[in-house]
C-alpha positions in Angstrom: 83.7 99.9 108.9 86.1 97.3 107.3 84.0 94.3 108.4 80.8 96.1 107.4 82.1 96.8 103.9 83.3 93.3 103.4 79.9 91.9 104.5 78.0 94.2 102.2 80.2 93.4 99.2 80.0 89.6 99.8 76.2 89.9 100.0 76.0 92.0 96.8 78.3 89.5 95.0 76.1 86.6 96.1 72.8 88.3 95.1 74.1 90.2 92.1 72.6 93.4 93.5 75.3 96.1 93.9 75.2 99.9 93.7 77.7 102.3 92.3 77.9 103.9 95.8 79.1 100.6 97.2 81.8 100.2 94.5 83.0 103.8 95.0 83.3 103.1 98.8 85.5 100.1 98.0 87.6 102.1 95.5 88.3 104.8 98.0 89.2 102.2 100.7 91.6 100.5 98.3 93.3 103.8 97.4 93.8 104.7 101.1 95.3 101.2 101.7 92.5 100.3 104.2 91.3 97.5 102.0 93.7 95.2 100.2 93.3 92.1 97.9 95.8 90.4 100.1 97.6 91.3 103.3 100.3 90.0 105.5 99.4 87.1 107.7 102.1 85.4 109.8 100.0 82.4 110.4 99.6 81.6 106.7 102.2 79.2 105.0 102.8 82.0 102.4 102.9 84.8 105.0 99.8 86.3 103.2 96.0 86.1 103.4 93.7 86.6 100.4 90.7 88.9 100.9 88.3 87.4 98.4 85.6 90.0 99.1 87.9 92.7 97.7 88.2 90.9 94.4 84.4 90.3 94.5 83.9 94.0 94.8 86.3 94.8 91.9 84.5 92.3 89.7 81.1 93.8 90.6 82.5 97.2 89.5 83.3 95.8 86.1 79.8 94.3 85.8 78.2 97.6 86.8 80.6 99.8 84.8 79.4 101.2 81.5 81.8 101.7 78.6 82.3 105.5 78.2 84.7 107.8 76.4 87.2 109.5 78.8 90.0 112.0 78.5 93.4 111.5 80.2 96.4 113.6 79.4 94.7 114.9 76.3 94.1 111.4 74.9 90.6 110.0 74.4 89.9 106.4 75.2 87.1 104.0 76.2 86.8 102.2 79.5 84.4 101.2 82.3 83.2 104.4 83.9 83.8 103.2 87.5 87.5 102.6 86.8 89.0 105.8 85.2 92.6 106.7 85.7 93.5 108.1 89.2 94.3 111.7 89.7 97.1 112.7 92.1 98.0 115.9 94.0 101.2 117.1 95.6 99.9 116.1 99.0 100.1 112.4 98.0 103.9 112.5 97.8 103.9 110.5 94.6 106.3 111.5 91.7 104.9 110.7 88.3 107.1 111.7 85.3 105.0 112.5 82.2 104.9 110.3 79.2 102.0 107.8 78.9 101.7 106.5 82.5 98.2 105.5 83.8 97.2 104.4 87.3 93.7 103.1 87.4 91.3 104.1 90.2 91.3 101.5 93.0 95.1 101.2 93.1 96.9 102.3 96.2 100.1 104.2 95.6 101.9 105.1 98.8 104.0 108.3 99.5 107.5 108.3 98.1 106.7 106.1 95.0 108.4 107.2 91.8 106.7 106.2 88.5 108.7 106.6 85.3 106.9 106.6 81.9 105.2 104.7 80.5 103.9 102.5 83.4 100.5 101.0 84.0 99.1 100.1 87.4 95.8 98.2 87.5 92.9 98.3 89.9 93.4 96.5 93.3 97.2 96.8 93.1 99.1 98.1 96.1 102.5 99.8 95.8 104.4 100.4 99.1 106.3 103.5 100.2 109.4 104.6 98.3 109.1 102.0 95.6 110.4 102.7 92.1 108.3 101.7 89.0 110.7 102.2 86.1 109.8 102.6 82.4 107.5 100.1 80.7 106.5 98.4 84.0 103.1 96.7 84.4 101.7 96.1 87.9 98.7 93.9 87.3 95.3 93.8 89.0 95.5 93.1 92.8 99.3 92.6 92.8 100.9 93.6 96.1 104.2 95.4 95.9 106.1 96.2 99.1 108.0 99.2 100.3 111.4 100.2 98.9 111.0 97.8 95.9 112.6 98.5 92.5 110.7 97.2 89.5 113.3 97.8 86.7 112.5 98.8 83.2 110.3 96.5 81.2 109.4 94.1 84.0 105.9 92.6 84.2 104.0 91.8 87.5 101.0 89.7 86.6 97.5 90.3 87.8 95.3 87.7 89.4 91.6 88.8 89.7 89.9 85.5 89.2 89.4 83.1 90.8 88.6 85.4 93.7 90.3 83.1 96.3 93.6 82.9 94.4 96.6 84.6 95.9 97.8 87.5 93.7 101.5 88.1 92.9 103.3 89.3 96.0 106.6 91.2 95.9 107.8 91.9 99.4 109.8 94.8 100.9 113.3 95.7 99.7 113.2 93.5 96.6 114.9 94.3 93.3 113.2 93.0 90.2 115.5 93.3 87.2 114.7 94.6 83.7 112.5 92.6 81.3 111.6 90.1 83.9 108.2 88.7 84.7 106.5 87.4 87.9 103.1 85.7 87.3 100.4 83.3 88.6 100.5 84.3 92.3 104.2 83.8 92.8 105.5 85.2 96.1 108.9 86.9 96.2 110.0 87.2 99.8 111.7 90.3 101.2 115.2 91.4 100.0 115.3 89.0 97.1 117.0 90.0 93.9 115.4 88.8 90.6 117.9 89.2 87.8 117.2 90.7 84.4 115.2 88.4 82.1 114.0 86.0 84.8 110.5 84.6 84.4 108.8 83.1 87.4 105.4 81.3 87.3 103.6 78.7 89.3 104.7 76.0 86.9 108.4 77.0 86.9 110.7 75.0 89.1 113.3 77.2 90.9 116.8 75.6 91.3 118.6 76.5 94.5 122.3 75.9 93.9 123.2 77.1 97.4 121.0 74.6 99.3 121.0 72.0 96.5 117.2 71.7 96.2 114.4 72.4 93.8 111.6 74.8 94.9 108.2 74.2 93.4 104.6 75.2 93.9 102.9 72.4 95.8 99.2 71.8 96.3 97.4 75.2 96.9 100.7 76.9 97.6 102.3 79.2 95.0 106.0 79.3 94.0 107.8 81.1 96.9 111.1 82.7 96.3 113.0 82.6 99.6 114.1 85.7 101.5 117.4 87.2 100.3 117.6 84.9 97.3 119.5 86.1 94.2 117.8 84.6 91.1 119.3 84.6 87.6 118.1 83.1 84.3 119.8 79.8 83.7 119.2 76.6 81.8 119.0 72.8 82.3 119.3 69.9 79.8 116.1 68.6 78.2 115.3 65.1 79.5 114.9 63.0 76.3 117.8 61.2 74.7 117.2 63.0 71.4 117.2 66.4 73.1 120.5 65.5 74.9 122.0 64.4 71.6 121.0 67.8 70.0 122.2 69.7 73.0 118.7 71.2 73.7 118.5 73.2 76.9 115.4 74.4 78.8 115.0 77.7 80.6 115.4 77.5 84.4 115.6 80.2 87.0 118.5 79.6 89.4 119.3 80.8 92.9 123.0 81.4 92.6 123.6 83.0 96.1 121.8 84.7 98.9 122.0 88.5 99.4 125.1 89.9 101.1 126.9 93.3 101.5 128.2 93.2 98.0 124.7 92.7 96.6 123.4 95.6 98.8 126.2 97.9 97.4 125.2 97.0 93.8 121.6 98.0 94.4 122.2 101.2 96.5 122.3 103.5 93.5 118.5 103.6 93.5 118.4 105.8 96.6 120.5 108.5 94.9 118.0 108.7 92.1 115.1 109.8 94.3 
């Protein structure tokens, strides 16, 4: 069924001839977690493989979708009719606190997820078991969030829908992303990393590893990859020109100050008590 759906979507994308029934089939597969915009692949340099056909299908849905008025939580808005907000039932095991949250259809929210208001989860996103999405969190289109992740208040996880072959943002299992931080442009954060409050990570941002005395960069087709267990905080480095040095100008730089240990685990354990 999976291979058949991918072939039919790829064909529809190439010819421009798609049906609403095909898009609904993809949406349901996405919500069940059977289809994903990217999935683990141990043979890939990043540990992940992009499924371009999923993104193709999502884009087809936007092309087919008609702008229609909708009601959600008593509020009227306008959106493409194929991607209204998702509805949840108790059997799904997801806890959604009222107050302005919206999860678009075509997003997979696994059991045990807690969503605090207001939060927005876009189409194609995957949020793993027992993950916490705190207040004012954005999970962008096709972003892949692992199990037991904590996305703290105000953090932004960017969406990558086009180009269809581009790796979306990946946040692997057991990661903590601090408040008012941002992860964008297909960055991969490996498991058990800690991203401190206010850290911004993008493909063009060098990451300074003080522990191993190296600079981690995106190279070629590879994204920026934050190592497993890394603890990243917002830092600075001197600007390179002589005038800038004379003026004391510093540039923002994310810095790995340590790798996760028992003390770090104890500091992040409070999350379990809040479930």
